[in-house]
Each structure stands twice: as structure tokens, then as C-alpha cells.
C-alpha positions as CSV (number, residue, x, y, z in Angstrom):
1,M,-1.5,1.4,-28.2
2,I,-0.9,-1.1,-25.8
3,Y,2.2,-0.1,-23.2
4,L,3.9,-3.1,-21.8
5,K,5.4,-2.9,-18.9
6,T,8.6,-3.9,-17.6
7,P,9.2,-6.3,-14.5
8,E,10.3,-3.2,-12.6
9,E,7.3,-0.9,-13.3
10,I,4.8,-3.9,-12.4
11,N,6.5,-4.1,-8.9
12,Q,5.8,-0.3,-8.6
13,M,2.3,-1.0,-9.5
14,R,1.8,-3.8,-6.9
15,E,2.3,-0.9,-4.4
16,A,-0.3,1.0,-5.8
17,A,-2.6,-2.1,-5.9
18,T,-1.9,-3.1,-2.6
19,L,-3.3,0.8,-1.3
20,V,-6.5,0.6,-3.3
21,S,-7.4,-2.8,-1.6
22,R,-6.3,-1.5,1.9
23,T,-8.6,1.3,1.3
24,L,-11.4,-0.7,0.4
25,G,-10.8,-2.7,3.4
26,E,-10.7,0.5,5.5
27,V,-14.4,1.7,4.1
28,A,-15.8,-1.7,4.4
29,R,-15.5,-1.1,8.4
30,W,-17.7,1.8,8.1
31,I,-20.6,0.4,5.6
32,A,-23.7,-0.1,7.7
33,P,-27.1,1.5,7.9
34,G,-27.0,5.2,9.1
35,V,-24.0,6.0,7.3
36,T,-23.7,8.3,4.3
37,T,-22.0,7.6,1.2
38,L,-20.3,11.1,1.5
39,K,-18.6,9.6,4.8
40,L,-17.1,6.7,3.1
41,D,-15.8,9.1,0.4
42,T,-14.2,11.2,3.3
43,I,-12.9,8.0,4.9
44,A,-11.2,6.7,1.5
45,R,-9.5,9.9,0.6
46,E,-7.8,10.4,3.9
47,F,-7.0,7.0,4.2
48,M,-4.9,7.1,0.7
49,R,-3.6,10.7,1.4
50,D,-2.1,9.4,4.8
51,N,-0.2,6.3,3.0
52,G,1.6,8.0,0.7
53,G,-1.0,7.7,-2.4
54,R,-3.5,9.9,-4.2
55,P,-6.9,10.0,-5.0
56,A,-6.9,9.5,-8.8
57,C,-10.7,9.5,-9.4
58,L,-10.8,12.8,-7.9
59,G,-10.9,15.7,-10.5
60,Y,-10.4,13.1,-13.2
61,E,-12.2,14.5,-16.2
62,G,-14.0,16.4,-13.5
63,F,-15.0,13.8,-11.6
64,P,-16.0,15.2,-8.0
65,A,-14.9,12.7,-5.7
66,T,-12.4,9.8,-4.4
67,L,-15.1,6.9,-4.6
68,C,-17.6,6.0,-7.3
69,I,-20.4,5.0,-5.4
70,E,-23.2,2.5,-6.6
71,V,-26.1,1.9,-4.9
72,N,-28.6,-0.5,-5.7
73,E,-29.7,0.3,-9.4
74,T,-26.5,2.4,-9.9
75,V,-24.1,0.6,-12.2
76,V,-21.0,2.8,-12.1
77,H,-19.7,6.0,-11.4
78,G,-22.4,7.8,-9.1
79,F,-21.3,10.5,-6.6
80,P,-20.8,10.5,-2.9
81,S,-23.7,12.5,-1.2
82,N,-26.0,12.9,1.8
83,Y,-27.5,9.4,0.9
84,T,-27.9,7.5,4.0
85,L,-27.4,3.8,3.5
86,R,-30.3,1.4,4.6
87,E,-30.8,-2.1,5.4
88,G,-31.0,-4.2,2.4
89,D,-29.3,-1.9,0.0
90,I,-25.9,-2.8,-1.7
91,I,-23.5,-0.6,-2.5
92,G,-20.5,-0.9,-4.9
93,I,-17.6,1.1,-4.2
94,D,-15.2,1.9,-7.1
95,T,-11.7,3.5,-6.9
96,V,-8.3,4.1,-8.2
97,V,-5.1,5.1,-6.4
98,E,-1.9,6.8,-7.6
99,K,1.2,5.5,-5.8
100,D,4.8,7.0,-7.2
101,G,3.2,7.4,-10.7
102,F,1.3,4.2,-11.4
103,M,-2.2,3.3,-10.8
104,G,-4.2,0.5,-8.7
105,D,-7.7,0.1,-9.5
106,S,-10.3,-2.3,-7.8
107,C,-14.2,-2.5,-6.9
108,Y,-16.2,-4.5,-4.5
109,T,-19.8,-4.6,-4.1
110,F,-21.3,-4.7,-0.4
111,P,-24.3,-5.8,1.4
112,V,-25.8,-3.1,3.8
113,G,-27.1,-5.6,6.5
114,E,-29.0,-8.4,5.5
115,I,-29.8,-8.3,2.1
116,D,-32.7,-9.9,-0.6
117,P,-31.2,-13.4,-1.1
118,K,-31.9,-12.8,-5.1
119,V,-29.6,-9.8,-4.5
120,M,-27.0,-11.8,-2.5
121,D,-27.1,-14.5,-5.7
122,L,-26.5,-11.4,-8.2
123,C,-23.4,-10.4,-6.3
124,K,-22.2,-13.6,-5.9
125,T,-22.5,-14.3,-9.6
126,T,-21.0,-11.3,-10.4
127,K,-18.2,-12.0,-8.3
128,E,-17.8,-15.1,-9.3
129,S,-17.8,-14.1,-13.0
130,L,-14.7,-11.9,-12.3
131,Y,-12.6,-15.0,-11.5
132,V,-14.0,-16.8,-14.3
133,G,-12.9,-14.0,-16.3
134,I,-9.3,-14.1,-14.6
135,E,-9.3,-17.8,-15.2
136,A,-9.3,-17.3,-19.2
137,C,-6.6,-14.6,-19.0
138,R,-4.1,-16.6,-20.5
139,P,-0.6,-15.3,-22.5
140,G,-1.6,-16.5,-26.1
141,H,-5.2,-16.0,-25.6
142,R,-7.1,-12.8,-26.5
143,I,-9.0,-10.5,-24.8
144,G,-12.2,-11.8,-26.3
145,D,-11.9,-15.2,-24.4
146,I,-11.9,-13.0,-21.1
147,A,-15.1,-11.2,-22.5
148,N,-16.7,-14.4,-23.8
149,A,-16.1,-16.2,-20.5
150,V,-17.8,-13.4,-18.2
151,Q,-20.6,-13.1,-20.4
152,T,-21.4,-17.0,-20.6
153,Y,-21.1,-17.5,-17.0
154,C,-23.6,-14.7,-16.2
155,E,-26.0,-14.9,-19.0
156,R,-26.2,-18.8,-18.5
157,R,-27.6,-18.0,-14.7
158,G,-30.0,-15.4,-16.0
159,Y,-28.2,-12.1,-15.6
160,S,-27.5,-9.8,-18.2
161,V,-24.3,-7.8,-19.1
162,V,-23.8,-4.2,-19.4
163,R,-22.3,-3.6,-22.8
164,E,-21.4,0.3,-22.6
165,M,-19.0,0.2,-19.8
166,C,-15.8,-2.0,-19.8
167,G,-12.6,-3.2,-18.2
168,H,-9.2,-1.4,-19.4
169,G,-5.7,-1.4,-19.4
170,I,-3.9,0.4,-16.7
171,G,-0.2,1.7,-15.7
172,H,0.7,5.2,-15.4
173,S,-2.9,6.3,-16.6
174,M,-6.1,5.0,-15.1
175,H,-7.3,3.9,-18.6
176,E,-5.0,2.6,-21.0
177,S,-5.7,0.1,-24.0
178,P,-6.8,-2.3,-24.7
179,E,-10.5,-2.6,-23.5
180,V,-11.5,-5.6,-21.7
181,P,-15.4,-5.8,-22.4
182,N,-17.6,-8.1,-20.6
183,Y,-19.1,-9.7,-23.7
184,G,-17.9,-10.9,-27.1
185,R,-16.5,-13.7,-29.0
186,R,-13.8,-16.2,-28.1
187,G,-10.5,-15.6,-30.4
188,T,-11.4,-11.8,-30.8
189,G,-9.3,-9.0,-29.5
190,P,-6.0,-8.1,-28.7
191,V,-3.5,-10.7,-27.9
192,I,-2.7,-11.4,-24.2
193,R,1.3,-10.8,-23.7
194,N,3.7,-10.5,-21.1
195,G,3.6,-6.8,-19.6
196,M,0.1,-6.5,-20.3
197,C,-1.6,-4.9,-17.1
198,I,-5.5,-4.9,-17.3
199,C,-8.8,-4.5,-14.9
200,I,-11.3,-7.0,-15.2
201,E,-14.6,-5.6,-13.9
202,P,-18.0,-7.4,-14.5
203,M,-21.0,-5.1,-14.2
204,I,-23.9,-7.2,-14.3
205,N,-27.6,-6.5,-13.8
206,M,-30.8,-8.5,-12.6
207,G,-32.7,-7.3,-15.2
208,S,-32.3,-5.7,-18.4
209,R,-28.9,-4.9,-19.9
210,N,-30.1,-1.6,-20.7
211,I,-28.7,1.7,-18.9
212,V,-29.5,5.2,-18.4
213,I,-26.7,8.2,-17.9
214,E,-28.2,10.6,-15.5
215,R,-28.3,14.3,-16.1
216,D,-25.0,15.0,-13.8
217,G,-23.3,12.9,-16.8
218,W,-21.6,10.8,-14.9
219,T,-24.2,7.9,-12.9
220,C,-25.0,5.3,-14.8
221,R,-28.0,3.2,-13.7
222,T,-30.3,0.4,-14.9
223,K,-33.2,1.7,-17.0
224,D,-35.3,-0.7,-15.5
225,R,-33.7,0.3,-11.9
226,K,-33.4,-3.6,-10.9
227,P,-30.1,-3.9,-8.9
228,S,-26.8,-3.9,-10.7
229,A,-23.4,-5.7,-9.0
230,H,-19.7,-4.7,-9.8
231,Y,-16.2,-6.4,-8.7
232,E,-12.9,-5.5,-10.4
233,H,-9.4,-7.0,-10.2
234,T,-6.2,-5.1,-11.4
235,L,-4.0,-8.0,-13.0
236,A,-0.2,-8.3,-14.7
237,I,0.7,-10.8,-17.2
238,I,4.3,-11.6,-16.2
239,D,6.6,-14.5,-16.8
240,D,4.0,-16.1,-18.8
241,H,1.4,-16.5,-15.8
242,V,-1.2,-13.8,-14.4
243,E,-0.8,-12.2,-11.3
244,I,-4.0,-10.6,-9.3
245,L,-2.2,-7.1,-8.1
246,T,-5.2,-6.3,-6.2
247,T,-6.9,-8.3,-3.2
248,F,-10.5,-8.5,-1.6
249,D,-8.3,-9.9,1.7
250,Y,-8.4,-6.8,3.7
251,I,-12.4,-6.6,3.0
252,Q,-12.8,-10.5,4.1
253,E,-11.1,-9.6,7.4
254,V,-14.0,-6.8,8.3
255,L,-16.7,-8.9,6.9
256,Q,-15.5,-12.5,8.0
257,D,-18.6,-14.6,7.6
258,K,-20.3,-12.0,5.7
259,F,-17.9,-11.9,3.0
260,I,-19.5,-12.8,-0.1
């Protein structure tokens, strides 16, 4: 069942969305060769708590961390560890904040130092496809319109779309109805309506779309071990238009000319 939010509830969601956006901006300050992903997790957890939020991923169905860490071929749900970032890596940081009973969810894939131009193109295309999907998200349209827009944009550029993982509704819970896939047919799926709050999050691979779940039961990587990129925004449909509740502005302030 899709839970439609009131304008007052969407106002509360803005607070959570702002905090998760600020958290990614804070983490961005520390991403560099020689830094462990466990260090990034600690920074994010402390920042959320210091600013009145709760790290919603921590403990979610047994997940052991604040951040989902996605280095190179990891698609989603990787654990922070003592892995030390290296020049040329890419790292997706996906996380959720709860603030005053509402969730904000966002993800950004960061370059670590100078990266391969082909990997940079993957990141740029994936990020662009997020906004292509947002453009297709209009009241009266359907979720399949978003899915098809993302899929078409990426596949025409030679990339593949992960099908087992998708975006989702969001509100009091991290994952609500409807599911928001990154592939599908136009004109299918639930109608987009005022009060819907959803997360669009393209997960796009350089090689095959096939994935593997590691033995930890969480970490999802590409089967061919080629790079994968992931970007995400939380959106609200209100007054017959789409508002992006999260923002990458805090990340851009840190990365400046390296902002993808």
C-alpha cells in the first residue's frame, strides 16, 4: 500500500533529507587515498547524531553500519572495513538518516583522486540518468515512465542496468511502496500522485548487468567485477510538481572542480 504524505509530513521529511545531504557533504571532506572506509562510517555516524539524527541503516535487518560502502565493483550494501582507499578507486556512499520520525535517503559515487576516464564516463552517465528519471516523474505519469527513462538513457550509452535492486517509497520507514525500478515499460506501474515520496537510485554497470551476493548476505557486486556507479535522491510530489528533497550541493562545495 502506498502511503501518501500530507504537506506537513513532507515538511518534516525535508529536515531528514537535508541532514542526509549534509552528512554526505561531511563524508566528502575525508575521501582520499589512504583513508579507510571504516573511518568514513565513524565520521558519518557521529555527524548524524551530533545534528539530531539517527543512522537508520545501523541495525536495519542486522546491517552492521551507518554507511553502505560501494567500492569499484560493489553495487550496493557493502560493509565499511579496514580497506584503505586507493588512487583511482570510486566509492559510492549510500545512507539513510531518521530525524523526528521521518527518513532521508541519498547516495553519491565519489572519485578517489584521478580515475580512469572510462570510469568517469560511467559515473557521469549514471548521475545524469538520475535526473532523467526525475524529469519523467510527473503527477499523472506512472512509475514505469521513470524506469524506462533511466534504462533507455543508460543502455543507449552502452551501460547495463541492475535489475535486482531498485528505488522505493520512503517516509516513516526506509523502504515503503512503491518499488521504483531502473528498467521497465512506459505506462506501467502505479500512478504518480501528490503526496508520494520516493527514492530514485540508478545502479548502473560498466559491463554485464549480472550481480552476485557475497557470503555476508549483504554485499552486492558485479559478477564480472567491472565498476558500478550509484546515485540517489529523495523526492516528494506536492502541489502537482516534483521537489527534490535531498541535494548534492554540500558535496559540490567540497569537491568543487572535481564534482562529477
